[in-house]
MARDOGU-433123 format. One record per residue (C-alpha): x negated, y, z; residue number from 1; residue in one letter. Coordinates in steps of 0.2 Angstrom, whole numbers, always signed. Each point is the difference from the previous one (the first is absolute). Example, Ala and Ser with C-alpha at 12.3 -4.5 7.8 and 13.67 -1.06 7.14 Angstrom:
REM residues 2
@u = -62, v = -22, w = +39, n = 1, res = a
@u = -6, v = +17, w = -3, n = 2, res = s
END
This chain:
REM residues 521
@u = +1004, v = +326, w = +248, n = 1, res = x
@u = +11, v = -13, w = -8, n = 2, res = x
@u = -1, v = -5, w = -18, n = 3, res = x
@u = +17, v = +8, w = -3, n = 4, res = x
@u = -5, v = +16, w = +8, n = 5, res = x
@u = -16, v = +0, w = -10, n = 6, res = x
@u = +10, v = -1, w = -16, n = 7, res = x
@u = +11, v = +14, w = +5, n = 8, res = x
@u = -16, v = +11, w = +3, n = 9, res = x
@u = -6, v = -4, w = -18, n = 10, res = x
@u = +17, v = +3, w = -7, n = 11, res = x
@u = +2, v = +17, w = +8, n = 12, res = x
@u = -18, v = +5, w = -5, n = 13, res = x
@u = +5, v = -3, w = -18, n = 14, res = x
@u = +12, v = +15, w = +1, n = 15, res = x
@u = -6, v = +18, w = -2, n = 16, res = x
@u = +8, v = +6, w = +16, n = 17, res = x
@u = -11, v = -10, w = +11, n = 18, res = x
@u = -15, v = +11, w = -3, n = 19, res = x
@u = -4, v = +18, w = +7, n = 20, res = x
@u = -4, v = +7, w = -17, n = 21, res = x
@u = +9, v = +1, w = -17, n = 22, res = x
@u = +0, v = -17, w = -9, n = 23, res = x
@u = +6, v = -3, w = -18, n = 24, res = x
@u = -5, v = -18, w = -3, n = 25, res = x
@u = -6, v = -14, w = +11, n = 26, res = x
@u = -10, v = -15, w = -5, n = 27, res = x
@u = -3, v = -15, w = +11, n = 28, res = x
@u = -15, v = -11, w = -2, n = 29, res = x
@u = -2, v = -15, w = +10, n = 30, res = x
@u = -15, v = -10, w = +4, n = 31, res = x
@u = -3, v = -15, w = +12, n = 32, res = x
@u = -3, v = +12, w = +14, n = 33, res = x
@u = +8, v = +16, w = -4, n = 34, res = x
@u = +15, v = +10, w = -6, n = 35, res = x
@u = -6, v = +15, w = -9, n = 36, res = x
@u = +12, v = +15, w = -4, n = 37, res = x
@u = -5, v = +12, w = -14, n = 38, res = x
@u = +10, v = +16, w = +2, n = 39, res = x
@u = -9, v = +11, w = -13, n = 40, res = x
@u = -10, v = +11, w = +12, n = 41, res = x
@u = -4, v = -12, w = +13, n = 42, res = x
@u = -2, v = -19, w = +3, n = 43, res = x
@u = +6, v = -9, w = +15, n = 44, res = x
@u = -7, v = -17, w = +4, n = 45, res = x
@u = +8, v = -11, w = +13, n = 46, res = x
@u = -8, v = -16, w = +6, n = 47, res = x
@u = +10, v = -16, w = +0, n = 48, res = x
@u = +2, v = -9, w = +17, n = 49, res = x
@u = -11, v = -15, w = -7, n = 50, res = x
@u = -14, v = -11, w = +7, n = 51, res = x
@u = -12, v = -8, w = -12, n = 52, res = x
@u = -14, v = -6, w = +11, n = 53, res = x
@u = -11, v = +14, w = -7, n = 54, res = x
@u = +12, v = +13, w = +5, n = 55, res = x
@u = +14, v = +3, w = +13, n = 56, res = x
@u = +13, v = +13, w = -2, n = 57, res = x
@u = +13, v = -9, w = +10, n = 58, res = x
@u = +3, v = +14, w = +14, n = 59, res = x
@u = +4, v = +18, w = -1, n = 60, res = x
@u = -15, v = +4, w = +10, n = 61, res = x
@u = -11, v = -9, w = -12, n = 62, res = x
@u = +7, v = +8, w = -15, n = 63, res = x
@u = -2, v = +17, w = +8, n = 64, res = x
@u = -18, v = -3, w = +4, n = 65, res = x
@u = -4, v = -6, w = -18, n = 66, res = x
@u = +9, v = +15, w = -8, n = 67, res = x
@u = -12, v = +11, w = +10, n = 68, res = x
@u = -15, v = -11, w = -5, n = 69, res = x
@u = +5, v = +2, w = -18, n = 70, res = x
@u = +0, v = +19, w = +1, n = 71, res = x
@u = -16, v = +0, w = +9, n = 72, res = x
@u = -10, v = -12, w = -11, n = 73, res = x
@u = +7, v = +6, w = -17, n = 74, res = x
@u = -4, v = +18, w = +4, n = 75, res = x
@u = -18, v = -5, w = -2, n = 76, res = x
@u = +3, v = -2, w = -19, n = 77, res = x
@u = +15, v = +12, w = -4, n = 78, res = x
@u = +4, v = +12, w = +15, n = 79, res = x
@u = +11, v = +10, w = -12, n = 80, res = x
@u = +12, v = -14, w = -3, n = 81, res = x
@u = +2, v = -8, w = +18, n = 82, res = x
@u = +11, v = +12, w = +9, n = 83, res = x
@u = +8, v = -7, w = +16, n = 84, res = x
@u = +9, v = -14, w = +9, n = 85, res = x
@u = +19, v = +4, w = +1, n = 86, res = x
@u = +13, v = -9, w = +10, n = 87, res = x
@u = +16, v = -8, w = -7, n = 88, res = x
@u = +14, v = +5, w = +11, n = 89, res = x
@u = +18, v = -6, w = +2, n = 90, res = x
@u = +14, v = +13, w = +3, n = 91, res = x
@u = +18, v = +0, w = -3, n = 92, res = x
@u = -1, v = -18, w = -6, n = 93, res = x
@u = -12, v = +4, w = -14, n = 94, res = x
@u = -19, v = +0, w = -2, n = 95, res = x
@u = -11, v = +15, w = -5, n = 96, res = x
@u = -18, v = +4, w = -2, n = 97, res = x
@u = -5, v = +11, w = +14, n = 98, res = x
@u = +11, v = +11, w = +11, n = 99, res = x
@u = +11, v = -3, w = +15, n = 100, res = x
@u = +6, v = -17, w = +5, n = 101, res = x
@u = -6, v = -17, w = +6, n = 102, res = x
@u = -17, v = -6, w = -7, n = 103, res = x
@u = +3, v = -16, w = -9, n = 104, res = x
@u = -16, v = -1, w = -10, n = 105, res = x
@u = -14, v = +10, w = -8, n = 106, res = x
@u = -7, v = +5, w = -17, n = 107, res = x
@u = -16, v = +6, w = -8, n = 108, res = x
@u = +4, v = +16, w = -9, n = 109, res = x
@u = -11, v = +4, w = -15, n = 110, res = x
@u = -1, v = +12, w = -14, n = 111, res = x
@u = +7, v = -8, w = -16, n = 112, res = x
@u = -12, v = -1, w = -14, n = 113, res = x
@u = +7, v = -3, w = -18, n = 114, res = x
@u = +1, v = -18, w = -5, n = 115, res = x
@u = -8, v = +6, w = -16, n = 116, res = x
@u = -16, v = +4, w = +9, n = 117, res = x
@u = -2, v = -17, w = +7, n = 118, res = x
@u = -15, v = -9, w = -8, n = 119, res = x
@u = +11, v = -15, w = -5, n = 120, res = x
@u = +11, v = +12, w = -10, n = 121, res = x
@u = -16, v = +8, w = -8, n = 122, res = x
@u = -6, v = -17, w = -5, n = 123, res = x
@u = +16, v = -5, w = -8, n = 124, res = x
@u = +1, v = +16, w = -10, n = 125, res = x
@u = -19, v = -1, w = -4, n = 126, res = x
@u = -3, v = +17, w = +8, n = 127, res = x
@u = -15, v = -5, w = +11, n = 128, res = x
@u = -16, v = +9, w = -4, n = 129, res = x
@u = -18, v = -2, w = +6, n = 130, res = x
@u = +2, v = +16, w = +9, n = 131, res = x
@u = +14, v = -7, w = +11, n = 132, res = x
@u = -9, v = -16, w = +4, n = 133, res = x
@u = -16, v = +8, w = +4, n = 134, res = x
@u = +9, v = +13, w = +11, n = 135, res = x
@u = +9, v = -15, w = +10, n = 136, res = x
@u = -17, v = -9, w = +1, n = 137, res = x
@u = -9, v = +16, w = +7, n = 138, res = x
@u = +15, v = +3, w = +12, n = 139, res = x
@u = -2, v = -18, w = +7, n = 140, res = x
@u = -19, v = +1, w = +0, n = 141, res = x
@u = +1, v = +16, w = +11, n = 142, res = x
@u = +12, v = -8, w = +11, n = 143, res = x
@u = -10, v = -16, w = +3, n = 144, res = x
@u = -16, v = +10, w = +3, n = 145, res = x
@u = +9, v = +8, w = +15, n = 146, res = x
@u = +12, v = -14, w = +5, n = 147, res = x
@u = -2, v = -6, w = +18, n = 148, res = x
@u = -10, v = -15, w = +4, n = 149, res = x
@u = -6, v = -7, w = +17, n = 150, res = x
@u = -5, v = -16, w = +9, n = 151, res = x
@u = +18, v = -6, w = +0, n = 152, res = x
@u = +4, v = +4, w = -18, n = 153, res = x
@u = -16, v = -8, w = -6, n = 154, res = x
@u = +5, v = -17, w = +8, n = 155, res = x
@u = +14, v = -1, w = -13, n = 156, res = x
@u = -13, v = -2, w = -13, n = 157, res = x
@u = -6, v = -17, w = +8, n = 158, res = x
@u = +4, v = -15, w = -10, n = 159, res = x
@u = +9, v = -8, w = +15, n = 160, res = x
@u = +12, v = +15, w = +1, n = 161, res = x
@u = +2, v = +1, w = -19, n = 162, res = x
@u = +4, v = -19, w = +1, n = 163, res = x
@u = +15, v = +4, w = +11, n = 164, res = x
@u = +8, v = +10, w = -14, n = 165, res = x
@u = -4, v = -13, w = -13, n = 166, res = x
@u = +7, v = -14, w = +11, n = 167, res = x
@u = +16, v = +10, w = +3, n = 168, res = x
@u = +2, v = +2, w = -19, n = 169, res = x
@u = +0, v = -18, w = -4, n = 170, res = x
@u = +10, v = -5, w = +15, n = 171, res = x
@u = +14, v = +12, w = -4, n = 172, res = x
@u = +0, v = -5, w = -19, n = 173, res = x
@u = -1, v = -19, w = +3, n = 174, res = x
@u = +19, v = -1, w = -1, n = 175, res = x
@u = +0, v = +9, w = -17, n = 176, res = x
@u = -11, v = -13, w = -9, n = 177, res = x
@u = +15, v = -7, w = -10, n = 178, res = x
@u = +8, v = +17, w = -3, n = 179, res = x
@u = -12, v = +15, w = -3, n = 180, res = x
@u = -17, v = -8, w = +0, n = 181, res = x
@u = -6, v = -17, w = -9, n = 182, res = x
@u = -8, v = -12, w = +12, n = 183, res = x
@u = -15, v = -1, w = -11, n = 184, res = x
@u = -3, v = +19, w = +2, n = 185, res = x
@u = +4, v = +0, w = +18, n = 186, res = x
@u = -13, v = -13, w = +4, n = 187, res = x
@u = -14, v = +8, w = -11, n = 188, res = x
@u = +2, v = +17, w = +7, n = 189, res = x
@u = +0, v = -7, w = +18, n = 190, res = x
@u = -16, v = -10, w = -4, n = 191, res = x
@u = -9, v = +15, w = -7, n = 192, res = x
@u = +5, v = +12, w = +13, n = 193, res = x
@u = -6, v = -10, w = +15, n = 194, res = x
@u = -15, v = -6, w = -10, n = 195, res = x
@u = -6, v = +17, w = -5, n = 196, res = x
@u = +2, v = +6, w = +18, n = 197, res = x
@u = -11, v = -14, w = +6, n = 198, res = x
@u = -13, v = +0, w = -14, n = 199, res = x
@u = -2, v = +19, w = -2, n = 200, res = x
@u = +1, v = +5, w = +18, n = 201, res = x
@u = -16, v = +11, w = -2, n = 202, res = x
@u = +9, v = +11, w = -12, n = 203, res = x
@u = +14, v = +4, w = +13, n = 204, res = x
@u = -13, v = +3, w = +13, n = 205, res = x
@u = -10, v = +11, w = -11, n = 206, res = x
@u = +16, v = +11, w = -3, n = 207, res = x
@u = +1, v = +1, w = +19, n = 208, res = x
@u = -18, v = +6, w = +2, n = 209, res = x
@u = +3, v = +13, w = -14, n = 210, res = x
@u = +14, v = +7, w = +10, n = 211, res = x
@u = +13, v = -4, w = -13, n = 212, res = x
@u = +14, v = -6, w = +11, n = 213, res = x
@u = +12, v = +15, w = +2, n = 214, res = x
@u = +17, v = +5, w = +6, n = 215, res = x
@u = +6, v = +1, w = -18, n = 216, res = x
@u = +16, v = -1, w = -9, n = 217, res = x
@u = +5, v = -18, w = -2, n = 218, res = x
@u = +13, v = +2, w = -14, n = 219, res = x
@u = -10, v = +9, w = -13, n = 220, res = x
@u = +9, v = -4, w = -17, n = 221, res = x
@u = +8, v = +10, w = -14, n = 222, res = x
@u = +17, v = +2, w = +7, n = 223, res = x
@u = -8, v = +9, w = +15, n = 224, res = x
@u = -10, v = +13, w = -10, n = 225, res = x
@u = +7, v = +16, w = -8, n = 226, res = x
@u = -7, v = +13, w = -11, n = 227, res = x
@u = +10, v = +16, w = +1, n = 228, res = x
@u = -5, v = +18, w = -5, n = 229, res = x
@u = -18, v = -5, w = -3, n = 230, res = x
@u = -2, v = -8, w = +17, n = 231, res = x
@u = -1, v = -19, w = +6, n = 232, res = x
@u = +11, v = -5, w = +14, n = 233, res = x
@u = -2, v = -17, w = +9, n = 234, res = x
@u = +15, v = -6, w = +10, n = 235, res = x
@u = +6, v = -15, w = +11, n = 236, res = x
@u = -15, v = -6, w = +9, n = 237, res = x
@u = +3, v = -15, w = +11, n = 238, res = x
@u = +5, v = +6, w = +18, n = 239, res = x
@u = +8, v = -16, w = +7, n = 240, res = x
@u = -15, v = -11, w = +2, n = 241, res = x
@u = -18, v = +6, w = +2, n = 242, res = x
@u = -6, v = -17, w = -5, n = 243, res = x
@u = +5, v = +5, w = -18, n = 244, res = x
@u = -7, v = +17, w = +1, n = 245, res = x
@u = -17, v = -3, w = +9, n = 246, res = x
@u = -9, v = -8, w = -15, n = 247, res = x
@u = -14, v = +1, w = -12, n = 248, res = x
@u = +1, v = +15, w = -12, n = 249, res = x
@u = -2, v = -13, w = -13, n = 250, res = x
@u = +17, v = -7, w = +5, n = 251, res = x
@u = +9, v = +16, w = -5, n = 252, res = x
@u = -10, v = +3, w = -16, n = 253, res = x
@u = +4, v = -18, w = -5, n = 254, res = x
@u = +19, v = +3, w = +3, n = 255, res = x
@u = +1, v = +14, w = -13, n = 256, res = x
@u = -11, v = -9, w = -12, n = 257, res = x
@u = +11, v = -16, w = +2, n = 258, res = x
@u = +16, v = +10, w = -3, n = 259, res = x
@u = -7, v = +8, w = -15, n = 260, res = x
@u = -5, v = -17, w = -7, n = 261, res = x
@u = +18, v = -5, w = +4, n = 262, res = x
@u = +6, v = +15, w = -10, n = 263, res = x
@u = -11, v = -4, w = -15, n = 264, res = x
@u = -10, v = +15, w = +4, n = 265, res = x
@u = -17, v = -7, w = +5, n = 266, res = x
@u = -9, v = +14, w = -11, n = 267, res = x
@u = +6, v = +13, w = +13, n = 268, res = x
@u = -5, v = -11, w = +14, n = 269, res = x
@u = -18, v = +0, w = -6, n = 270, res = x
@u = +1, v = +19, w = -2, n = 271, res = x
@u = +5, v = +1, w = +18, n = 272, res = x
@u = -13, v = -12, w = +6, n = 273, res = x
@u = -15, v = +8, w = -9, n = 274, res = x
@u = +5, v = +17, w = +6, n = 275, res = x
@u = +2, v = -7, w = +18, n = 276, res = x
@u = -17, v = -8, w = +0, n = 277, res = x
@u = -8, v = +15, w = -7, n = 278, res = x
@u = +7, v = +10, w = +14, n = 279, res = x
@u = -3, v = -12, w = +15, n = 280, res = x
@u = -16, v = -10, w = -6, n = 281, res = x
@u = +9, v = -15, w = +8, n = 282, res = x
@u = -5, v = -13, w = -13, n = 283, res = x
@u = +0, v = -14, w = +12, n = 284, res = x
@u = +19, v = +0, w = +0, n = 285, res = x
@u = -2, v = -9, w = -17, n = 286, res = x
@u = -6, v = -15, w = +9, n = 287, res = x
@u = +17, v = -3, w = +8, n = 288, res = x
@u = +11, v = +9, w = -13, n = 289, res = x
@u = +7, v = -16, w = -8, n = 290, res = x
@u = +4, v = -8, w = +17, n = 291, res = x
@u = +10, v = +15, w = +5, n = 292, res = x
@u = +9, v = +1, w = -17, n = 293, res = x
@u = +6, v = -18, w = +2, n = 294, res = x
@u = +5, v = +4, w = +18, n = 295, res = x
@u = +10, v = +16, w = -6, n = 296, res = x
@u = +8, v = -9, w = -14, n = 297, res = x
@u = +5, v = -14, w = +12, n = 298, res = x
@u = +8, v = +12, w = +12, n = 299, res = x
@u = +10, v = +8, w = -13, n = 300, res = x
@u = +6, v = -17, w = -6, n = 301, res = x
@u = +4, v = -4, w = +18, n = 302, res = x
@u = +10, v = +16, w = +3, n = 303, res = x
@u = +10, v = -3, w = -16, n = 304, res = x
@u = +3, v = -18, w = +6, n = 305, res = x
@u = +8, v = +8, w = +16, n = 306, res = x
@u = +11, v = +11, w = -11, n = 307, res = x
@u = +8, v = -15, w = -7, n = 308, res = x
@u = +7, v = -4, w = +17, n = 309, res = x
@u = +5, v = +17, w = +4, n = 310, res = x
@u = +19, v = +2, w = +5, n = 311, res = x
@u = +10, v = +13, w = -10, n = 312, res = x
@u = -9, v = +0, w = -17, n = 313, res = x
@u = +8, v = -7, w = -16, n = 314, res = x
@u = -4, v = -16, w = -9, n = 315, res = x
@u = -8, v = +10, w = -14, n = 316, res = x
@u = -12, v = +9, w = +13, n = 317, res = x
@u = -4, v = -17, w = +8, n = 318, res = x
@u = -4, v = -7, w = -17, n = 319, res = x
@u = -11, v = +15, w = -4, n = 320, res = x
@u = -9, v = -2, w = +16, n = 321, res = x
@u = -3, v = -18, w = -4, n = 322, res = x
@u = -8, v = +4, w = -17, n = 323, res = x
@u = -11, v = +13, w = +8, n = 324, res = x
@u = -6, v = -11, w = +14, n = 325, res = x
@u = -5, v = -13, w = -13, n = 326, res = x
@u = -9, v = +13, w = -11, n = 327, res = x
@u = -10, v = +6, w = +16, n = 328, res = x
@u = -5, v = -18, w = +5, n = 329, res = x
@u = -5, v = -3, w = -18, n = 330, res = x
@u = -10, v = +15, w = +0, n = 331, res = x
@u = -9, v = -5, w = +16, n = 332, res = x
@u = -4, v = -17, w = -8, n = 333, res = x
@u = -7, v = +8, w = -16, n = 334, res = x
@u = -13, v = +9, w = +10, n = 335, res = x
@u = -8, v = -17, w = +4, n = 336, res = x
@u = -4, v = -3, w = -18, n = 337, res = x
@u = -6, v = +17, w = -5, n = 338, res = x
@u = -15, v = -2, w = -11, n = 339, res = x
@u = -16, v = +8, w = +6, n = 340, res = x
@u = -11, v = +7, w = -13, n = 341, res = x
@u = -15, v = +10, w = +8, n = 342, res = x
@u = -9, v = +11, w = -12, n = 343, res = x
@u = -9, v = +17, w = +0, n = 344, res = x
@u = +5, v = +15, w = -11, n = 345, res = x
@u = -12, v = +15, w = +2, n = 346, res = x
@u = +8, v = +16, w = -7, n = 347, res = x
@u = -14, v = +11, w = -4, n = 348, res = x
@u = -2, v = +17, w = -9, n = 349, res = x
@u = -3, v = +19, w = +2, n = 350, res = x
@u = +9, v = +11, w = +12, n = 351, res = x
@u = +18, v = +2, w = -6, n = 352, res = x
@u = -1, v = -14, w = -13, n = 353, res = x
@u = +16, v = -8, w = +7, n = 354, res = x
@u = -8, v = -14, w = +11, n = 355, res = x
@u = +13, v = +1, w = +14, n = 356, res = x
@u = +15, v = +1, w = -12, n = 357, res = x
@u = -6, v = -15, w = -9, n = 358, res = x
@u = -5, v = -10, w = +16, n = 359, res = x
@u = +17, v = +2, w = +8, n = 360, res = x
@u = +10, v = -4, w = -16, n = 361, res = x
@u = -10, v = -16, w = -3, n = 362, res = x
@u = +1, v = -5, w = +18, n = 363, res = x
@u = +19, v = +1, w = -1, n = 364, res = x
@u = +0, v = -12, w = -14, n = 365, res = x
@u = -13, v = -12, w = +7, n = 366, res = x
@u = +6, v = +0, w = +18, n = 367, res = x
@u = -18, v = +7, w = +3, n = 368, res = x
@u = -7, v = +10, w = +15, n = 369, res = x
@u = -8, v = +16, w = -4, n = 370, res = x
@u = -15, v = +7, w = +10, n = 371, res = x
@u = -3, v = +18, w = -3, n = 372, res = x
@u = -17, v = +7, w = +3, n = 373, res = x
@u = +8, v = +17, w = +4, n = 374, res = x
@u = +10, v = -8, w = +14, n = 375, res = x
@u = -14, v = -11, w = +7, n = 376, res = x
@u = -12, v = +16, w = +1, n = 377, res = x
@u = +13, v = +9, w = +10, n = 378, res = x
@u = +3, v = -15, w = +12, n = 379, res = x
@u = -19, v = -2, w = +3, n = 380, res = x
@u = -2, v = +18, w = +6, n = 381, res = x
@u = +16, v = -1, w = +11, n = 382, res = x
@u = +11, v = +11, w = -12, n = 383, res = x
@u = +17, v = -3, w = -6, n = 384, res = x
@u = +0, v = -4, w = -19, n = 385, res = x
@u = +11, v = +15, w = -4, n = 386, res = x
@u = -13, v = +12, w = +8, n = 387, res = x
@u = -11, v = +8, w = -13, n = 388, res = x
@u = -18, v = +1, w = +3, n = 389, res = x
@u = -6, v = +10, w = -15, n = 390, res = x
@u = -19, v = +1, w = -2, n = 391, res = x
@u = -13, v = +4, w = -13, n = 392, res = x
@u = -7, v = -15, w = -10, n = 393, res = x
@u = -10, v = -11, w = +12, n = 394, res = x
@u = +4, v = +10, w = +15, n = 395, res = x
@u = +11, v = -1, w = +16, n = 396, res = x
@u = +8, v = -18, w = +0, n = 397, res = x
@u = -6, v = -3, w = -18, n = 398, res = x
@u = -19, v = -2, w = +4, n = 399, res = x
@u = -9, v = -15, w = -8, n = 400, res = x
@u = +0, v = -8, w = +17, n = 401, res = x
@u = +18, v = +2, w = +3, n = 402, res = x
@u = +4, v = -7, w = -18, n = 403, res = x
@u = -10, v = -15, w = +4, n = 404, res = x
@u = +11, v = -3, w = +16, n = 405, res = x
@u = +16, v = +2, w = -10, n = 406, res = x
@u = -5, v = -13, w = -13, n = 407, res = x
@u = -6, v = -12, w = +13, n = 408, res = x
@u = +17, v = +2, w = +8, n = 409, res = x
@u = +9, v = -2, w = -16, n = 410, res = x
@u = -9, v = -17, w = -4, n = 411, res = x
@u = +3, v = -6, w = +18, n = 412, res = x
@u = +18, v = +4, w = -1, n = 413, res = x
@u = +1, v = -8, w = -17, n = 414, res = x
@u = -8, v = -16, w = +7, n = 415, res = x
@u = +13, v = -1, w = +14, n = 416, res = x
@u = +15, v = +3, w = -11, n = 417, res = x
@u = -6, v = -13, w = -13, n = 418, res = x
@u = -2, v = -12, w = +14, n = 419, res = x
@u = +19, v = +2, w = +3, n = 420, res = x
@u = +3, v = -4, w = -18, n = 421, res = x
@u = +5, v = +17, w = -7, n = 422, res = x
@u = -8, v = +7, w = -16, n = 423, res = x
@u = -9, v = +16, w = +4, n = 424, res = x
@u = -1, v = +17, w = -10, n = 425, res = x
@u = -15, v = +11, w = +5, n = 426, res = x
@u = +4, v = +18, w = -3, n = 427, res = x
@u = -17, v = +9, w = +0, n = 428, res = x
@u = -11, v = +9, w = -13, n = 429, res = x
@u = -13, v = -13, w = +1, n = 430, res = x
@u = -12, v = +13, w = -8, n = 431, res = x
@u = -16, v = -9, w = +5, n = 432, res = x
@u = -6, v = -17, w = -6, n = 433, res = x
@u = -4, v = -5, w = +18, n = 434, res = x
@u = +18, v = +1, w = +4, n = 435, res = x
@u = +6, v = -10, w = -15, n = 436, res = x
@u = -13, v = -14, w = +5, n = 437, res = x
@u = +10, v = -2, w = +17, n = 438, res = x
@u = +15, v = -4, w = -10, n = 439, res = x
@u = -9, v = -14, w = -10, n = 440, res = x
@u = -8, v = -7, w = +16, n = 441, res = x
@u = +18, v = -1, w = +8, n = 442, res = x
@u = +7, v = -8, w = -15, n = 443, res = x
@u = -14, v = -13, w = +1, n = 444, res = x
@u = +2, v = -3, w = +19, n = 445, res = x
@u = +19, v = -2, w = -1, n = 446, res = x
@u = +0, v = -10, w = -16, n = 447, res = x
@u = +13, v = +11, w = -9, n = 448, res = x
@u = -1, v = +11, w = -16, n = 449, res = x
@u = -3, v = +18, w = -1, n = 450, res = x
@u = +3, v = +14, w = -12, n = 451, res = x
@u = -5, v = +18, w = -2, n = 452, res = x
@u = +14, v = +12, w = -7, n = 453, res = x
@u = -9, v = +15, w = -6, n = 454, res = x
@u = +12, v = +15, w = +0, n = 455, res = x
@u = -2, v = +14, w = -13, n = 456, res = x
@u = +9, v = +13, w = -9, n = 457, res = x
@u = -2, v = +17, w = -7, n = 458, res = x
@u = -10, v = +12, w = +11, n = 459, res = x
@u = +14, v = +13, w = -2, n = 460, res = x
@u = +12, v = -12, w = +8, n = 461, res = x
@u = -12, v = -4, w = +14, n = 462, res = x
@u = -3, v = +18, w = +4, n = 463, res = x
@u = +19, v = +4, w = +0, n = 464, res = x
@u = +3, v = -15, w = +12, n = 465, res = x
@u = -14, v = +6, w = +12, n = 466, res = x
@u = +7, v = +18, w = +0, n = 467, res = x
@u = +18, v = -6, w = +3, n = 468, res = x
@u = -5, v = -13, w = +14, n = 469, res = x
@u = -10, v = +14, w = +10, n = 470, res = x
@u = +15, v = +12, w = -2, n = 471, res = x
@u = +13, v = -12, w = +6, n = 472, res = x
@u = -11, v = -8, w = +13, n = 473, res = x
@u = +11, v = -16, w = +1, n = 474, res = x
@u = -12, v = -13, w = -5, n = 475, res = x
@u = -13, v = -6, w = +13, n = 476, res = x
@u = -14, v = +2, w = -12, n = 477, res = x
@u = -13, v = +15, w = +3, n = 478, res = x
@u = -5, v = +1, w = -18, n = 479, res = x
@u = +1, v = +17, w = -8, n = 480, res = x
@u = -5, v = +9, w = -16, n = 481, res = x
@u = -16, v = +7, w = +7, n = 482, res = x
@u = -7, v = -17, w = +2, n = 483, res = x
@u = +3, v = -7, w = -17, n = 484, res = x
@u = -15, v = +5, w = -10, n = 485, res = x
@u = -13, v = -5, w = +13, n = 486, res = x
@u = +9, v = -16, w = +3, n = 487, res = x
@u = +1, v = -4, w = -18, n = 488, res = x
@u = -19, v = +2, w = -2, n = 489, res = x
@u = -3, v = -12, w = +15, n = 490, res = x
@u = +11, v = -14, w = -7, n = 491, res = x
@u = -11, v = -14, w = -6, n = 492, res = x
@u = +6, v = -9, w = -16, n = 493, res = x
@u = +11, v = -16, w = +3, n = 494, res = x
@u = -8, v = -14, w = -10, n = 495, res = x
@u = +9, v = -15, w = +8, n = 496, res = x
@u = +7, v = -13, w = -12, n = 497, res = x
@u = +15, v = -2, w = +11, n = 498, res = x
@u = +8, v = +17, w = -4, n = 499, res = x
@u = +14, v = +8, w = -9, n = 500, res = x
@u = +0, v = +18, w = -5, n = 501, res = x
@u = +17, v = +7, w = +4, n = 502, res = x
@u = +8, v = +16, w = -8, n = 503, res = x
@u = +9, v = +8, w = +14, n = 504, res = x
@u = +6, v = +14, w = -11, n = 505, res = x
@u = +14, v = -11, w = -6, n = 506, res = x
@u = +16, v = -5, w = +9, n = 507, res = x
@u = -4, v = -11, w = +15, n = 508, res = x
@u = +11, v = -14, w = -7, n = 509, res = x
@u = -9, v = -1, w = -16, n = 510, res = x
@u = -16, v = -1, w = +10, n = 511, res = x
@u = +6, v = -14, w = +10, n = 512, res = x
@u = +6, v = -10, w = -15, n = 513, res = x
@u = -17, v = +2, w = -8, n = 514, res = x
@u = -10, v = -6, w = +15, n = 515, res = x
@u = +11, v = -15, w = +3, n = 516, res = x
@u = -2, v = -6, w = -18, n = 517, res = x
@u = -19, v = +2, w = +1, n = 518, res = x
@u = -5, v = -6, w = +17, n = 519, res = x
@u = +1, v = -12, w = +15, n = 520, res = x
@u = +14, v = +9, w = +7, n = 521, res = x
END
């Protein structure tokens, strides 16, 4: 199809009469690989006949194939949204979506979600909540626990395979060093990327052994995530190149975290990350997380650089793409100098005393990793964290022997995470001195400070929390009111000098302020 005919198609699809359903208003969004028509009820996405090395849409057959792939692959995330592949036809010297006529191209037909439901919009309007981020994290955790992996897919986690993507990035951006990326940043990121792949080869091999190379998403960022009517929808996974989709789970997680950093919303990135880790127990992804955040930021900078050369866009759009490319490259560069401050915070207290709320709030401000004993316990017995295993005090999965296993696992995970350079928050009751001694021993072994945060508040508040928690059943904790008195009697006094007593009966922001004024955090 010639360029002129192609432009005629785009022109006709900008008119309501081109569609087989009522259309009041049409909005066209253009990317470097697609034209996207928003018609109110439905979205139609047409692939541009372009070739970028990493994708090839130059023939009708290829565009048809990848339209079908897009439907198939994205139904794994949001089956209600991805409807069908429809032909674009020519009849009576005009072009239409579907119906009789000569097929000239194809479009992916989707249900249109309101733009106000997009996470980018929610962030701009300050409407993101912990509930939303945790729901997205749980959806993705469930997806990756079931996502396909096999011998072929696993090979994409090999350093030599990852190096292909890295080399392609730097080869394709070499000509932009005087336009969108300073030569200093280009050289520094190139040196880091290849060096990390070589020096930390064992980390990548460990990810393969752990089965964490999956057929994933490949383009998991805020603009592809929606929250509509109490449900998360994930859109637009990469269909055009399995090399970008077959990857470490950490690569997808890193994409979202990087994008939230880009949008000055790192707080929500930490909220997502800690929920995801609690659900998956996949803490080894932290060992390659910074590497992949740099990779993802660089890819976005590359794509924005491509947009500066895209035909048919205005000078203002090109200038905006140039600015955004520079910001992405600078963000990637900033990850090289992120200070590491390993430390241990152990949040302790009675059942219902507010330990988890405090741990997650502190983690978001410190870029810390939370390890929840409740989640660790479930993973040790092969249960999903959201599965409730209620039992009397000291019975079921809460025997003394099981609790010792949980604390050993907590400390082992904390040591691993500290080794990656992250601060750690241990969310557990630490009701016995033998468990607290493990924290002190780890602090000495790792050469980093520790602090106990003892949570307390009025018992009436605690009992009400426990009643509400069991009634709603939304939190992963199995604590309930009937355990409170027995647990309280078993709690050994905390006499460590490195401690702060925290009143969790007050607003969490005030609590955080008091802690940051009085401690190593």
